[in-house]
N, C-alpha and C positions, 0 to 999 in steps of 0.2 A: 746452307749450300753446300756446307760435307755431310749432313745428314738425309738429305735431299739426294747427292752421288751416292752415299752408302744404300740408301733404299731401293735407290734404281738397280744398283747393282746386284742388292740383293734378290729383288721379284724378278728379275732375267731368269737369277742362277737357280730361284724355284722354280719357275717354269718348266724349267727342261728339267733338272737334276734333285733339287731339295721333295718336289712333290713322289716321283720314284721313289727316292730312298726313305722318306716320310712310309710311304707303301710297303716296304721291305719291310717294317716291323711285324705287321700284319699277317703276313704271307702266308698260305697254308698248302698242304698239298692238296692238287685238283682232285676231284673224284673223275672216279675214271668210268667211262663211257662204257654203257650195253649197248647190246644189237636191240634194235628197236626200228621198225618197220611199220611203221601207222601211212595210209593213205596219205598222199600230199602233191600238190600241187606246186608247179614250177611256172611262175608267173615272167615273160619274157617280152619287158618294151622294148617298140622299135618305130620309127618313124622316119621312113624315104630309107631303107637299110636293104633295097634290092642287091649290091654288094654284097653283103657279108651274111644274109639272114641263112641262106642256105647252108651255108658252114655252121651256123650256129645250131640250124636244126638235124645234122647230122652228128654236132656232136653230142645232142641233148638225148637222141636216141640211142645213142653208145652208151648211156650211162649205165652204171653198172646199179641198178635199182630194179625191183616188180615192177614191168610194165602194168599191171592189171592195179599196181597201188601207185599209178605216178597218175595224173592230169596234167597236162600240159596245155597253158593259154598263153596264144602270142596276145598281145594287146598294141593293134598299131594304130599308133597316135595321128591321126589324118593325112595316112600316107598316101602320097599322089603319084607313086613311082610301080614298080612293080613287087613290091614288096606282099602286098594281098595275093596275089596271084602264084607265089611262089609259096605262100603258106598254103594258101587253098591248096595247094598238089600236092601236101601231106596231111591232107584229113584222113585217108587211106590206114595212114601210120597210128593215128590216135592225135595229132594235132588238132588244136580248136585255132579256130580265127575269134578275136575278136576289134572288130574293124570298125573304128570309130571314126567318122565323116570328118570333123575339125580338129585342128591339132591344136591340143589345151593343155599339153605338157606332161612330162615322167609322171608326175606323184598322181593328176588327174585320169590318165591311162591305168595307173596300179589301184588307184582306190576303186574304179569300176569293174577291174578285173577282180579284183578282190571278192566283189559281190556275187563274180558268179564261181568261186572256189567252192570246193566240196572237199579237198581238205584237211585233217588234220593238223598236219601242219603247213604252211605256205613258204615258196623260196622265190627270192627274186633276182631278177639275173639281167645285166645286160647283154645286149646281142656282142659287143666288144670283148666279154668275155668266153675262155674258153674252160669250161670245169674238167676237170683231172675225170678221169672215170670214175674213181670209187670217191668223189667229193660227195657227191648230191647223197651218198650211204653214211659217208664221216661225219657232214652235217647236221644229217637228222637224227644219228644216234647221241647226241646230246640231248636229247629232248624226253631220254629215258629220265631226266633227271627230273622232276615237278617241280624244282626250284626255277630250272629256267626258262625262260622266255622267248630268247631271243641268239642269235647267232652270228657269226662274224666269220667269213673268209678268211683266207691266208693268201694275200696277194702277190702274185708273181709277175714283174714285167718283163716282158721278152722285146729284144733289142730287134732291130730291124734283118740284123743276120740270123733272126731263129732262136737264138739262143737267150738265157738270163740274164737283165741286166740290171742294174738299179741297187745291186745287194752293196751299199755303201753303207756308210756309217751313220745317217740319218733315219734310214730305211729301217734298218736293225733294231737301232734306238725305239723306233715305233712299235715291230713286232715286238717285242721283248718289252716295252711298257704296257702294249696289250695284252697279252699272255700275264702279265703281272697284275694288270687290275682285274684279269679272269679268275688270279688264284686269290685273292684280297675278298674282293667284294661284288662289282658288275664293270664292263664297260661300261665308258659313256656314251661311244659314238662306233657304228659297223661299217663294215667296207662297202659302201653303195653299192658296186658289181655284181656282188655275189655276197647274200645274206638270208636267213631264215627266222621265221616269227612262227610264236603257235596262232592257229585261228585266229583265239582270243584275245587276242593282243590288235590284230589287227583290225579286228571291228569296230575302233574309233578310227580309221585311218585317214589322213587327211591330205587333200590335194591339192593343199598350198603351200605345205612345207616340207622341207628335205626329208624324205621317209626313213633312210637308214638312221641319223638322228633323233626322230623324236620316236622313232619305233622302239628304241632304248627307255626312253623315257614313259613310254608307254606301259613295259614292263614292269617298271618300276612304283609305275600305281596301283598294279594290280596284285603286288606283293611279291612278283619273281624280278629275278636279273638278267643282265649278256654276260654272255663268253665269247672268248677267240677259240675257236680251232685249227691248229698249226696244220691237223691233216687235210682239212676241206680247202683244198688248193682251188683258186679262182687266177687264170693267167690272160694279161690281156697286151695289147701293144703297144710300146712307150710314144709319143709325140715327140715326134722330130723337129718340131717348128717351138722353138722357145720360149716366142710370144704366144701360139697357142697355149701353152706348157701355161705361164703367166696368168691369160686370161681364166683357163681352168680354175687357178688356185684364187684366183678372187671371185669367184661362179661361188667358189665351195664355200668358203667363209659368210660371202654374202647369205646366201642361202642359210648357213649355220646359225648367224646374228640375230636372223630371224625367226629360228627356233629359239631360240636362248633366251632372248624377251618377251616370247608370247609363254613361257614357262619358267618363270622367276621364282617358282614355289619351289623349285627345286634346290636354291638354294638358300631352304630354311635346315639348320641341322635337325633343330629338335622333332621336323619329321621325316625327314630323311636320311639322317646322320652320318653316315662314312660319305654316302653318294653325294651328299652337299658337299663338300670338302672335293671330290673327284669332279664334281659338275663346275667349280669355281675355278682351281688349277688347271686342270686338262683342257677347259673353253674359253673362261673368260680371261684366267688370269694368262694364258699364251695368247691369245688376240689381244690384250694388253703391252705385251711386247716391246711394240713401235713405239708406244709412249716412253715406256720407263729407255728406252734407247735413244730418245732425242734428248729426255731428261737428265740422262745420264753425260749424253757427249756436253749439254749446254752447261750443266753443273761444274764439269772436268774442265770447261774452255774459261771458265770465272773463276775457280779455283786456281787455274797456273800463272793465272797474273802474279799471284804471289807469293807462288812456291814451286820453287823446285821440283818438287819428289810430284805433283799433280800435271807438272808439265812433261816431265817423263809418261805419266800416265797417259795424258792426253797425246802426246807422240806413237806410244803402242795401241791406240784410241784409233788414230784416223790411219795406222798403217794397215790396221786391221781392214777399215774399210777401203782403202787402198790397193787392197788385194784381193778384194772382190771387186771391185770397178776392175780392176785389169784382167782377171777372169771374165768380168761380162763382156765386155768389150772386143776379147779376144776374138780373132777370127776363128781359134782352133778352141775345139769345146776342152775345159779344164779336165786333166786326167789326175794330176796328183791332191792329194788329200788337202795338203797345203792351201789348194786354191777352191776346191770342191767344197770343201764343207762352208768359208765363207762365205762363197757366191750363195749356195744352195740359202744359208741363214738369213743373207740379205734381200734375196730374191722371194723367197715365203714372207721375211717382214714390210716386206715394200706391197706385197699382195694384198694383206690383211688392212695396211696402211687406207691403200684406196679401199677397199671392202668396208670400210671403217666411214671413209670420206661419201662412196654414194647411199650407204645404209640411212646418213642424216638427211641426206637430199631426197628422202625417202623413195630410192629403187630396193624393190624387193626381188625381180627376178621370179618370179614364178614359174615363167618358160624356159623350161629348162631343157638342154641337147649336150647328149654326148661328142667329147670331143672328137673330132677328123684324126683317126689315128692311120 
């Protein structure tokens, strides 16, 4: 029982801290970006986005990139409102509409749009994401390096007051880890709201699996890698409804599990080397943390029956969850780190647990739509 408790604590620690600490051993200076202006295609997926599509198109037209080298495709996934009409009104400004009559999901729309893409580099973006004026130029410049197959943007969450938010411990941690992975070898996942890939990487595009995750795997299969660019900024508004945010986390993990189990070959270190370790730690091990949390708590409870030392540990254990529950059920949103970190940690792992439950019950959630913001 002591071994089970120690192993669970170790694996939780390694998932969040041990993994990045081992990457620091292999850290190297990132390659400098070079000016690079190939013909590119920007694919915007939309489904009944009449409220936001005009703002997105205006944002696109304001991007700092030669218009003669940029193809803009709006993949309208079964829109039944005024979305198609609004997009069509921008035809004289070079915006192309691909209107699909039936709604099949984001990835299916992206897959069909890729078939119409003429760019050497393809950029994918959601309607809700506002790209920084230099964001497109920054993200494309990474492809001057022939080893780069795909690039992730840096997310910036905008609060209801219009100011940046969400720059707490966890967000800073994720951005740091993403940049660290880029300097060591490759990213394991991209920001789905704004990312780019070579046209060759997108030729094996799936309409049924999470595109941001699978695009990295396609790059690795072709002998290339994924990197993060902190200068390529995509902004989107936060989700004020905590329940919708929880559902979004469940969807993200559930879709990620589908990709993971369809690509178990990447766990083979003899074929993919260091990336197999990254794939295991950043994805599978992170998603197994709810199991380790449960076994650690149960083992701690059994050990406390005959040990004062383990009784103290159990009290600390319960205090952590007590703080999280207080923060979760408080009427006011937690503002102090003492509450924010436990609340976020427990919420994320509860969402992961629900995603596992749904996955083993046969849910795959191919039909995906962005959260209402």
